[in-house]
All heavy atoms as an XYZ file, in Angstrom:
824
protein
N       0.831     -1.172      0.000
C       0.000      0.000      0.000
C       0.885      1.248      0.000
O       1.835      1.351      0.761
C      -0.904     -0.001      1.229
C      -1.813      1.169      1.300
S      -2.912      0.959      2.711
C      -3.534      2.595      2.835
N       0.584      2.196     -0.843
C       1.341      3.432     -0.947
C       0.911      4.430      0.132
O      -0.270      4.548      0.432
C       1.111      4.054     -2.324
C       1.756      3.291     -3.454
C       3.160      3.804     -3.724
O       3.391      4.989     -3.766
N       4.087      2.889     -3.878
N       1.873      5.126      0.692
C       1.631      6.180      1.665
C       2.276      7.455      1.150
O       3.381      7.421      0.620
C       2.231      5.827      3.030
C       1.608      4.618      3.641
N       0.487      4.688      4.429
C       1.932      3.311      3.572
C       0.157      3.469      4.825
N       1.020      2.618      4.308
N       1.615      8.586      1.326
C       2.133      9.872      0.877
C       2.684     10.655      2.064
O       1.985     10.867      3.053
C       1.029     10.699      0.188
O       0.498      9.934     -0.888
C       1.578     12.008     -0.341
N       3.933     11.079      1.962
C       4.578     11.849      3.026
C       4.045     13.276      3.023
O       4.034     13.933      1.985
C       6.108     11.834      2.841
C       6.637     10.410      3.061
C       6.782     12.821      3.791
C       8.100     10.228      2.747
N       3.611     13.730      4.206
C       3.101     15.091      4.328
C       3.944     15.959      5.262
O       3.782     17.167      5.287
C       1.653     15.099      4.848
O       1.609     14.414      6.105
C       0.709     14.445      3.859
N       4.838     15.325      6.057
C       5.658     16.100      6.985
C       6.980     15.387      7.246
O       7.004     14.175      7.455
C       4.903     16.287      8.302
C       5.634     17.121      9.318
C       4.881     17.227     10.635
O       3.855     16.569     10.847
N       5.377     18.057     11.530
N       8.084     16.135      7.247
C       9.388     15.634      7.666
C       9.513     15.965      9.149
O       9.434     17.127      9.528
C      10.502     16.297      6.869
C      10.430     15.996      5.386
C      11.407     16.833      4.573
O      11.685     17.972      4.923
N      11.901     16.263      3.498
N       9.695     14.938      9.994
C       9.639     15.154     11.442
C      11.025     15.293     12.071
O      11.324     16.300     12.708
C       8.855     14.017     12.137
C       8.825     14.210     13.642
C       7.444     13.931     11.575
N      11.888     14.274     11.928
C      13.180     14.320     12.617
C      14.180     13.360     11.978
O      13.813     12.448     11.244
C      13.013     13.949     14.098
O      12.597     12.597     14.205
N      15.450     13.595     12.305
C      16.538     12.696     11.911
C      17.305     12.362     13.182
O      17.699     13.263     13.935
C      17.484     13.350     10.894
C      16.740     13.639      9.583
C      18.704     12.467     10.643
C      17.553     14.382      8.552
N      17.518     11.072     13.434
C      18.272     10.618     14.597
C      19.497      9.864     14.113
O      19.381      8.894     13.359
C      17.419      9.682     15.482
O      16.230     10.372     15.868
C      18.191      9.247     16.714
N      20.675     10.294     14.535
C      21.926      9.615     14.189
C      22.070      8.370     15.049
O      21.742      8.376     16.237
C      23.101     10.555     14.419
N      22.563      7.269     14.441
C      22.714      6.001     15.156
C      24.066      5.362     14.825
O      24.625      5.580     13.751
C      21.615      5.025     14.750
S      19.960      5.571     15.164
N      24.537      4.514     15.745
C      25.752      3.756     15.468
C      25.381      2.447     14.772
O      24.230      2.241     14.400
C      26.562      3.528     16.751
C      25.829      2.672     17.769
O      24.855      1.999     17.470
N      26.309      2.716     18.999
N      26.335      1.546     14.589
C      26.070      0.307     13.859
C      25.072     -0.600     14.572
O      24.450     -1.432     13.926
C      27.358     -0.491     13.606
O      28.016     -0.715     14.848
C      28.278      0.248     12.668
N      24.912     -0.449     15.896
C      23.937     -1.252     16.650
C      22.580     -0.565     16.724
O      21.706     -1.007     17.449
C      24.450     -1.526     18.055
S      25.956     -2.494     18.080
N      22.414      0.531     15.989
C      21.179      1.321     15.944
C      20.851      1.976     17.275
O      19.702      2.212     17.614
C      19.983      0.477     15.476
C      20.105      0.047     14.061
S      20.203      1.494     13.001
C      20.716      0.733     11.492
N      21.896      2.305     18.042
C      21.741      3.062     19.276
C      21.924      4.534     18.917
O      22.898      4.891     18.249
C      22.796      2.634     20.322
C      22.740      3.510     21.556
C      22.607      1.168     20.678
N      21.002      5.413     19.326
C      21.151      6.839     19.016
C      22.463      7.407     19.541
O      22.912      7.064     20.638
C      19.958      7.483     19.728
C      18.952      6.385     19.790
C      19.739      5.124     19.997
N      23.094      8.256     18.728
C      24.391      8.841     19.042
C      24.290     10.357     18.884
O      23.686     10.841     17.930
C      25.472      8.292     18.076
C      26.804      8.951     18.313
C      25.593      6.783     18.202
N      24.892     11.088     19.801
C      24.951     12.545     19.690
C      26.062     12.895     18.707
O      27.242     12.693     18.998
C      25.232     13.156     21.063
C      25.332     14.668     21.031
O      25.187     15.271     19.950
O      25.563     15.255     22.102
N      25.710     13.424     17.544
C      26.708     13.694     16.510
C      27.687     14.787     16.923
O      28.802     14.845     16.417
C      26.065     14.052     15.151
C      25.191     15.280     15.274
C      25.317     12.880     14.582
C      24.754     15.847     13.951
N      27.309     15.655     17.852
C      28.225     16.694     18.329
C      29.275     16.124     19.273
O      30.323     16.719     19.466
C      27.457     17.812     19.038
C      26.507     18.510     18.090
O      26.832     18.726     16.926
N      25.334     18.841     18.581
N      28.984     14.979     19.853
C      29.884     14.385     20.844
C      30.860     13.402     20.204
O      32.059     13.490     20.412
C      29.053     13.692     21.929
C      29.870     13.031     22.986
N      30.756     13.718     23.787
C      29.944     11.738     23.372
C      31.338     12.868     24.614
N      30.864     11.674     24.384
N      30.346     12.463     19.419
C      31.201     11.421     18.844
C      30.773     11.113     17.413
O      30.239     10.047     17.131
C      31.130     10.127     19.681
O      29.770      9.729     19.769
C      31.709     10.298     21.059
N      31.036     12.008     16.512
C      30.591     11.816     15.131
C      31.255     10.622     14.459
O      30.741     10.085     13.497
C      30.827     13.075     14.313
O      32.197     13.384     14.283
N      32.398     10.158     14.971
C      33.068      9.019     14.359
C      32.267      7.728     14.502
O      32.490      6.778     13.773
C      34.456      8.828     14.955
C      34.414      8.465     16.437
C      35.736      8.677     17.133
O      36.219      9.817     17.119
O      36.266      7.689     17.673
N      31.338      7.693     15.441
C      30.532      6.493     15.647
C      29.197      6.530     14.920
O      28.402      5.622     15.046
C      30.287      6.258     17.140
C      31.562      5.974     17.885
C      32.086      6.906     18.772
C      32.257      4.790     17.685
C      33.261      6.658     19.444
C      33.439      4.536     18.359
C      33.936      5.476     19.227
O      35.102      5.227     19.887
N      28.936      7.577     14.194
C      27.677      7.711     13.482
C      27.771      6.978     12.148
O      28.624      7.279     11.325
C      27.323      9.193     13.241
C      26.062      9.314     12.416
C      27.170      9.910     14.566
N      26.900      5.988     11.953
C      26.878      5.229     10.706
C      25.562      5.380      9.961
O      25.550      5.464      8.748
C      27.128      3.738     10.973
C      28.541      3.474     11.413
O      29.466      3.972     10.745
O      28.729      2.784     12.426
N      24.458      5.369     10.698
C      23.134      5.381     10.090
C      22.317      6.555     10.609
O      22.675      7.185     11.593
C      22.382      4.092     10.415
C      23.045      2.856      9.883
C      23.706      1.975     10.724
C      23.001      2.557      8.524
C      24.319      0.827     10.239
C      23.614      1.425      8.023
C      24.268      0.563      8.884
O      24.874     -0.550      8.382
N      21.209      6.789      9.943
C      20.240      7.754     10.455
C      18.850      7.170     10.289
O      18.569      6.471      9.323
C      20.347      9.098      9.752
C      19.975      9.112      8.299
C      20.230     10.466      7.665
O      21.105     11.219      8.097
N      19.455     10.792      6.640
N      18.015      7.459     11.274
C      16.609      7.101     11.227
C      15.851      8.393     10.961
O      15.940      9.345     11.738
C      16.123      6.488     12.557
C      16.982      5.293     12.953
C      14.642      6.109     12.451
C      16.975      4.153     11.978
N      15.140      8.436      9.859
C      14.368      9.613      9.481
C      12.906      9.330      9.783
O      12.404      8.274      9.443
C      14.526      9.885      7.985
C      15.961      9.995      7.538
C      16.113      9.864      6.042
O      15.141     10.138      5.300
O      17.204      9.476      5.603
N      12.249     10.273     10.431
C      10.845     10.106     10.759
C      10.004     11.078      9.935
O      10.365     12.242      9.754
C      10.603     10.340     12.249
C      11.307      9.329     13.150
S      10.983      7.592     12.746
C       9.236      7.509     13.077
N       8.872     10.551      9.437
C       7.940     11.304      8.608
C       6.520     11.046      9.088
O       6.273     10.076      9.802
C       8.022     10.841      7.142
C       9.382     10.961      6.516
C      10.287      9.906      6.565
C       9.769     12.121      5.858
C      11.545     10.012      5.976
C      11.007     12.236      5.260
C      11.895     11.176      5.325
O      13.126     11.292      4.739
N       5.587     11.893      8.666
C       4.157     11.649      8.857
C       3.515     11.566      7.487
O       3.943     12.228      6.547
C       3.509     12.759      9.675
C       3.828     12.634     11.132
C       2.789     13.250     12.039
N       3.148     13.017     13.416
C       4.053     13.709     14.088
N       4.698     14.690     13.513
N       4.315     13.430     15.342
N       2.461     10.751      7.415
C       1.767     10.553      6.145
C       0.434     11.288      6.139
O      -0.005     11.820      7.169
C       1.506      9.052      5.888
O       0.604      8.572      6.875
C       2.788      8.248      5.922
N      -0.226     11.258      4.997
C      -1.505     11.956      4.832
C      -2.594     11.427      5.762
O      -3.520     12.143      6.110
C      -1.968     11.877      3.381
O      -2.022     10.537      2.960
N      -2.473     10.170      6.198
C      -3.478      9.627      7.117
C      -3.008      9.658      8.575
O      -3.580      9.001      9.432
C      -3.884      8.209      6.706
C      -2.727      7.243      6.721
O      -1.587      7.638      6.932
N      -3.009      5.979      6.486
N      -1.931     10.430      8.865
C      -1.464     10.608     10.237
C      -0.522      9.539     10.745
O      -0.094      9.596     11.893
N      -0.169      8.569      9.918
C       0.725      7.487     10.311
C       2.154      8.013     10.406
O       2.602      8.771      9.553
C       0.658      6.365      9.266
C       1.455      5.103      9.529
C       0.908      4.367     10.747
C       1.402      4.192      8.309
N       2.867      7.636     11.478
C       4.271      7.998     11.591
C       5.099      6.859     11.003
O       4.953      5.703     11.407
C       4.652      8.258     13.037
C       6.011      8.909     13.172
C       6.248      9.495     14.543
O       5.801     10.627     14.789
O       6.881      8.807     15.356
N       5.948      7.187     10.032
C       6.778      6.189      9.372
C       8.237      6.609      9.450
O       8.554      7.767      9.704
C       6.360      5.965      7.899
C       6.535      7.242      7.077
C       4.929      5.459      7.816
C       6.273      7.058      5.595
N       9.131      5.645      9.241
C      10.553      5.936      9.304
C      11.281      5.447      8.072
O      10.749      4.681      7.272
N      12.512      5.917      7.934
C      13.396      5.460      6.864
C      14.772      5.263      7.462
O      15.192      6.010      8.350
C      13.453      6.470      5.728
N      15.476      4.263      6.984
C      16.832      3.979      7.420
C      17.771      4.316      6.273
O      17.525      3.921      5.131
C      16.956      2.492      7.790
C      18.353      1.976      8.070
C      18.917      2.634      9.326
C      18.341      0.464      8.219
N      18.852      5.054      6.573
C      19.841      5.399      5.554
C      21.198      5.602      6.187
O      21.309      5.731      7.409
C      19.430      6.680      4.815
C      18.414      6.396      3.746
O      18.700      5.703      2.787
N      17.207      6.914      3.926
N      22.239      5.645      5.357
C      23.565      6.048      5.816
C      23.458      7.482      6.304
O      22.722      8.278      5.747
C      24.588      5.986      4.682
C      25.202      4.633      4.470
C      25.946      4.226      5.692
C      27.228      3.509      5.370
N      27.812      2.958      6.589
N      24.229      7.831      7.325
C      24.115      9.167      7.894
C      24.629     10.236      6.929
O      25.729     10.128      6.395
C      24.879      9.272      9.216
C      24.721     10.646      9.807
C      23.575     10.971     10.498
C      25.681     11.625      9.614
C      23.381     12.250     11.006
C      25.503     12.896     10.117
C      24.356     13.199     10.809
O      24.159     14.464     11.298
N      23.806     11.249      6.684
C      24.235     12.443      5.960
C      23.551     13.692      6.533
O      23.802     14.793      6.064
C      23.992     12.329      4.449
C      22.529     12.283      4.087
O      21.642     12.523      4.911
N      22.251     11.961      2.849
N      22.683     13.514      7.517
C      22.030     14.636      8.170
C      20.915     15.295      7.378
O      20.412     16.333      7.784
N      20.510     14.686      6.265
C      19.459     15.263      5.425
C      18.337     14.247      5.211
O      18.585     13.042      5.180
C      20.027     15.657      4.069
C      21.120     16.683      4.150
C      21.694     16.961      2.787
C      22.858     17.936      2.916
N      23.556     18.141      1.659
N      17.130     14.749      5.032
C      16.003     13.878      4.737
C      16.162     13.281      3.342
O      16.605     13.971      2.412
C      14.677     14.649      4.812
C      14.241     14.946      6.224
C      14.427     16.206      6.767
C      13.646     13.967      6.997
C      14.026     16.494      8.064
C      13.240     14.244      8.292
C      13.430     15.501      8.825
N      15.788     12.034      3.201
C      15.887     11.340      1.912
C      14.631     11.492      1.070
O      14.678     11.305     -0.140
C      16.149      9.847      2.135
O      17.342      9.673      2.846
N      13.509     11.807      1.706
C      12.232     11.900      0.999
C      11.637     13.288      1.168
O      11.680     13.868      2.248
C      11.241     10.846      1.511
C      11.707      9.449      1.212
C      12.449      8.733      2.138
C      11.430      8.854     -0.010
C      12.901      7.460      1.853
C      11.881      7.583     -0.307
C      12.620      6.892      0.626
O      13.074      5.638      0.342
N      11.070     13.791      0.108
C      10.434     15.099      0.109
C       8.943     14.965      0.436
O       8.358     13.896      0.256
C      10.589     15.769     -1.265
C      12.031     15.969     -1.679
C      12.817     16.823     -0.698
O      12.315     17.833     -0.208
N      14.025     16.398     -0.380
N       8.341     16.043      0.876
C       6.896     16.064      1.094
C       6.219     15.796     -0.248
O       6.609     16.341     -1.272
C       6.461     17.410      1.688
C       7.035     17.524      3.106
C       4.942     17.557      1.690
C       6.842     18.860      3.758
N       5.240     14.900     -0.239
C       4.541     14.505     -1.461
C       5.035     13.190     -2.037
O       4.404     12.635     -2.927
N       6.174     12.669     -1.520
C       6.685     11.382     -2.000
C       5.745     10.260     -1.601
O       5.203     10.250     -0.490
C       8.070     11.099     -1.411
O       9.000     12.066     -1.785
N       5.565      9.287     -2.508
C       4.763      8.100     -2.213
C       5.712      6.943     -1.926
O       6.650      6.700     -2.692
C       3.860      7.766     -3.384
S       2.556      8.978     -3.620
N       5.473      6.236     -0.819
C       6.373      5.168     -0.383
C       5.574      3.940      0.055
O       4.417      4.047      0.442
C       7.281      5.639      0.772
C       8.223      6.740      0.312
C       6.470      6.110      1.966
N       6.235      2.796      0.014
C       5.710      1.552      0.578
C       6.438      1.306      1.889
O       7.601      1.696      2.041
C       5.951      0.370     -0.364
C       5.079      0.432     -1.587
O       3.889      0.691     -1.486
N       5.670      0.217     -2.748
N       5.774      0.643      2.840
C       6.397      0.385      4.140
C       6.371     -1.093      4.493
O       5.599     -1.874      3.946
C       5.722      1.199      5.255
C       4.256      0.799      5.418
C       5.864      2.680      5.018
C       3.610      1.363      6.669
N       7.253     -1.446      5.436
C       7.249     -2.755      6.083
C       6.734     -2.495      7.499
O       7.210     -1.575      8.171
C       8.674     -3.355      6.125
C       9.153     -3.665      4.710
C       8.706     -4.600      6.998
C      10.584     -4.184      4.639
N       5.746     -3.287      7.982
C       5.132     -3.002      9.296
C       6.111     -3.011     10.468
O       5.988     -2.222     11.388
C       4.097     -4.100      9.460
C       3.869     -4.647      8.097
C       5.117     -4.410      7.312
N       7.098     -3.917     10.465
C       8.086     -3.925     11.541
C       9.366     -4.603     11.071
O       9.342     -5.433     10.170
C       7.558     -4.619     12.800
C       7.374     -6.087     12.636
N       6.269     -6.625     12.036
C       8.150     -7.128     12.984
C       6.369     -7.939     12.024
N       7.502     -8.281     12.574
N      10.475     -4.210     11.698
C      11.788     -4.734     11.336
C      12.685     -4.669     12.558
O      12.778     -3.634     13.210
C      12.388     -3.886     10.205
C      13.808     -4.210      9.799
C      13.829     -5.512      9.004
C      14.383     -3.087      8.970
N      13.362     -5.778     12.889
C      14.347     -5.788     13.968
C      15.636     -5.218     13.388
O      16.123     -5.685     12.359
C      14.577     -7.217     14.503
C      15.669     -7.219     15.558
C      13.293     -7.791     15.062
N      16.187     -4.198     14.029
C      17.354     -3.497     13.492
C      18.562     -4.413     13.333
O      19.207     -4.411     12.300
C      17.712     -2.315     14.381
N      18.880     -5.190     14.353
C      20.026     -6.097     14.273
C      19.692     -7.368     15.029
O      19.748     -7.406     16.252
C      21.270     -5.436     14.855
C      22.535     -6.217     14.550
O      22.454     -7.432     14.290
O      23.616     -5.609     14.565
N      19.333     -8.433     14.302
C      18.883     -9.661     14.966
C      19.929    -10.327     15.852
O      19.611    -11.195     16.635
C      18.495    -10.584     13.802
C      18.709     -9.829     12.553
C      19.285     -8.502     12.874
N      21.200     -9.904     15.768
C      22.250    -10.508     16.599
C      22.166    -10.066     18.053
O      22.731    -10.700     18.929
C      23.636    -10.143     16.045
C      23.904    -10.751     14.686
C      25.192    -10.240     14.122
N      25.047     -8.809     13.846
C      26.053     -8.002     13.560
N      27.276     -8.466     13.526
N      25.839     -6.736     13.312
N      21.482     -8.947     18.319
C      21.414     -8.399     19.671
C      19.989     -8.477     20.204
O      19.065     -8.001     19.561
C      21.886     -6.934     19.682
C      23.294     -6.782     19.196
C      23.562     -6.317     17.914
C      24.374     -7.127     20.007
C      24.867     -6.195     17.451
C      25.664     -7.011     19.553
C      25.913     -6.539     18.286
O      27.197     -6.428     17.831
N      19.842     -9.047     21.391
C      18.493     -9.205     21.950
C      17.850     -7.876     22.289
O      16.637     -7.761     22.285
C      18.528    -10.092     23.212
O      19.445     -9.521     24.152
C      18.945    -11.515     22.878
N      18.642     -6.856     22.582
C      18.088     -5.548     22.931
C      17.997     -4.626     21.718
O      17.789     -3.428     21.867
C      18.945     -4.900     24.006
N      18.124     -5.179     20.540
C      18.089     -4.367     19.326
C      16.722     -3.730     19.138
O      15.692     -4.352     19.385
C      18.417     -5.237     18.117
O      18.487     -4.466     16.952
N      16.691     -2.471     18.690
C      15.400     -1.816     18.491
C      14.574     -2.460     17.378
O      15.119     -3.032     16.447
C      15.770     -0.381     18.129
C      17.195     -0.394     17.770
C      17.811     -1.604     18.362
N      13.270     -2.358     17.517
C      12.346     -2.806     16.483
C      11.728     -1.568     15.877
O      11.163     -0.738     16.588
C      11.256     -3.724     17.070
C      10.243     -4.096     15.992
C      11.870     -4.965     17.694
N      11.876     -1.423     14.568
C      11.306     -0.278     13.875
C       9.909     -0.623     13.405
O       9.669     -1.708     12.906
C      12.158      0.120     12.672
C      13.565      0.479     13.042
C      14.627     -0.174     12.461
C      13.827      1.467     13.974
C      15.922      0.158     12.794
C      15.114      1.804     14.314
C      16.172      1.142     13.715
N       9.011      0.315     13.533
C       7.635      0.156     13.066
C       7.425      1.035     11.844
O       7.885      2.174     11.809
C       6.655      0.580     14.149
C       6.859     -0.162     15.455
C       6.029     -1.423     15.520
N       6.223     -2.070     16.797
C       6.576     -3.337     16.924
N       6.767     -4.081     15.883
N       6.725     -3.855     18.109
N       6.736      0.506     10.867
C       6.379      1.261      9.659
C       7.602      1.908      9.008
O       7.702      3.112      8.861
C       5.329      2.322      9.982
C       4.086      1.699     10.562
O       3.661      0.633     10.131
N       3.496      2.353     11.538
N       8.553      1.067      8.618
C       9.793      1.545      7.997
C       9.651      1.508      6.475
O       9.066      0.572      5.930
C      11.005      0.730      8.496
C      12.318      1.396      8.163
C      10.993     -0.673      8.022
C      12.820      2.297      9.248
N      10.146      2.534      5.793
C      10.017      2.618      4.337
C      10.836      1.515      3.671
O      12.011      1.333      3.972
C      10.446      4.006      3.831
C       9.500      5.073      4.386
C      10.484      4.044      2.308
C       9.922      6.509      4.093
N      10.189      0.792      2.795
C      10.819     -0.316      2.085
C      11.456      0.224      0.798
O      10.808      0.354     -0.220
C       9.765     -1.384      1.771
C      10.373     -2.639      1.224
O      11.583     -2.814      1.245
N       9.537     -3.531      0.719
N      12.754      0.559      0.888
C      13.464      1.086     -0.279
C      14.729      0.272     -0.530
O      14.990     -0.729      0.147
C      13.779      2.574     -0.104
C      14.631      2.865      1.129
O      15.144      1.922      1.759
O      14.793      4.051      1.463
N      15.515      0.677     -1.507
C      16.721     -0.061     -1.891
C      17.708     -0.154     -0.730
O      18.276     -1.211     -0.477
C      17.379      0.606     -3.095
C      18.591     -0.130     -3.582
C      19.207      0.538     -4.797
C      20.458     -0.231     -5.206
N      21.182      0.452     -6.263
N      17.917      0.951      0.003
C      18.856      0.924      1.117
C      18.422     -0.070      2.182
O      19.238     -0.825      2.705
C      19.032      2.307      1.742
C      20.111      2.315      2.790
C      21.432      2.490      2.428
C      19.803      2.107      4.118
C      22.438      2.453      3.387
C      20.801      2.063      5.082
C      22.121      2.241      4.719
N      17.141     -0.114      2.492
C      16.639     -1.051      3.493
C      16.854     -2.489      3.037
O      17.277     -3.333      3.828
C      15.159     -0.805      3.791
C      14.554     -1.734      4.841
C      15.215     -1.522      6.198
C      13.064     -1.538      4.944
N      16.589     -2.779      1.791
C      16.793     -4.137      1.284
C      18.271     -4.549      1.364
O      18.588     -5.677      1.723
C      16.279     -4.254     -0.151
C      14.769     -4.105     -0.263
C      14.015     -5.070      0.636
O      14.316     -6.249      0.689
N      13.031     -4.560      1.347
N      19.179     -3.615      1.060
C      20.613     -3.902      1.177
C      21.004     -4.112      2.635
O      21.808     -4.987      2.948
C      21.426     -2.760      0.562
C      21.297     -2.696     -0.949
C      21.914     -1.439     -1.546
O      22.417     -0.576     -0.779
O      21.881     -1.309     -2.774
N      20.434     -3.322      3.541
C      20.711     -3.461      4.961
C      20.247     -4.827      5.474
O      20.973     -5.515      6.191
C      20.023     -2.332      5.745
C      20.181     -2.457      7.235
C      21.324     -2.019      7.873
C      19.171     -3.045      8.018
C      21.477     -2.139      9.239
C      19.317     -3.170      9.380
C      20.474     -2.714      9.990
O      20.617     -2.860     11.345
N      19.044     -5.238      5.086
C      18.509     -6.541      5.503
C      19.401     -7.668      4.972
O      19.738     -8.604      5.703
C      17.053     -6.720      5.034
C      16.130     -5.768      5.798
C      16.590     -8.166      5.192
C      14.717     -5.687      5.248
N      19.811     -7.590      3.719
C      20.676     -8.618      3.126
C      22.006     -8.689      3.868
O      22.521     -9.783      4.138
C      20.895     -8.331      1.646
N      22.569     -7.540      4.240
C      23.828     -7.514      4.978
C      23.664     -8.159      6.347
O      24.511     -8.946      6.775
C      24.310     -6.068      5.130
C      25.591     -5.879      5.932
C      26.784     -6.506      5.209
C      25.840     -4.397      6.177
N      22.575     -7.865      7.045
C      22.339     -8.444      8.368
C      22.180     -9.963      8.294
O      22.617    -10.676      9.188
C      21.114     -7.819      9.035
C      21.262     -6.358      9.370
C      22.465     -6.090     10.246
O      22.726     -6.817     11.196
N      23.205     -5.065      9.911
N      21.586    -10.448      7.237
C      21.421    -11.899      7.082
C      22.739    -12.607      6.829
O      22.886    -13.782      7.139
C      20.436    -12.189      5.953
C      19.018    -11.844      6.342
C      18.043    -12.182      5.266
N      16.692    -11.860      5.710
C      15.696    -11.611      4.919
N      15.863    -11.639      3.602
N      14.517    -11.322      5.396
N      23.718    -11.893      6.238
C      25.020    -12.503      5.954
C      25.957    -12.469      7.154
O      26.967    -13.163      7.169
C      25.690    -11.774      4.785
C      25.057    -12.058      3.456
C      25.943    -11.613      2.319
N      26.239    -10.183      2.345
C      25.546     -9.256      1.693
N      24.514     -9.593      0.953
N      25.894     -7.992      1.771
N      25.644    -11.670      8.164
C      26.521    -11.532      9.333
C      26.482    -12.804     10.182
O      25.415    -13.377     10.389
C      26.077    -10.351     10.200
C      26.145     -9.009      9.525
C      27.554     -8.557      9.265
O      28.464     -8.896     10.019
N      27.732     -7.809      8.209
N      27.631    -13.227     10.696
C      27.641    -14.398     11.596
C      26.913    -14.079     12.888
O      26.958    -12.949     13.374
C      29.119    -14.662     11.859
C      29.810    -13.403     11.504
C      28.963    -12.675     10.514
N      26.254    -15.056     13.444
C      25.481    -14.863     14.677
C      26.283    -15.389     15.851
O      26.951    -16.279     15.866
C      24.155    -15.591     14.584
C      23.387    -15.149     13.374
C      21.979    -14.715     13.751
N      21.141    -14.490     12.617
C      21.106    -13.360     11.925
N      21.906    -12.389     12.250
N      20.305    -13.207     10.925
């Protein structure tokens, strides 16, 4: 199902374990960013990307989502993302996590 982005909400810098990192404190540990958006029906959705400090999607973009995703299945305390945008970067990230030794 397609969702239309109506608002860019926030960008959170994360390390490789998807733990939020203060970019002003230790930018060397910043690998990914979680971007939060709102859709036309009020749903809050996210996107995962390499860190660059900028939103990847513009207002009006239509996207498909995955209802939930475990950030790193190797760690029991790994965050679970809800309503994450299913794009090329996410598919590459999932493939990489599946190849990692457990």
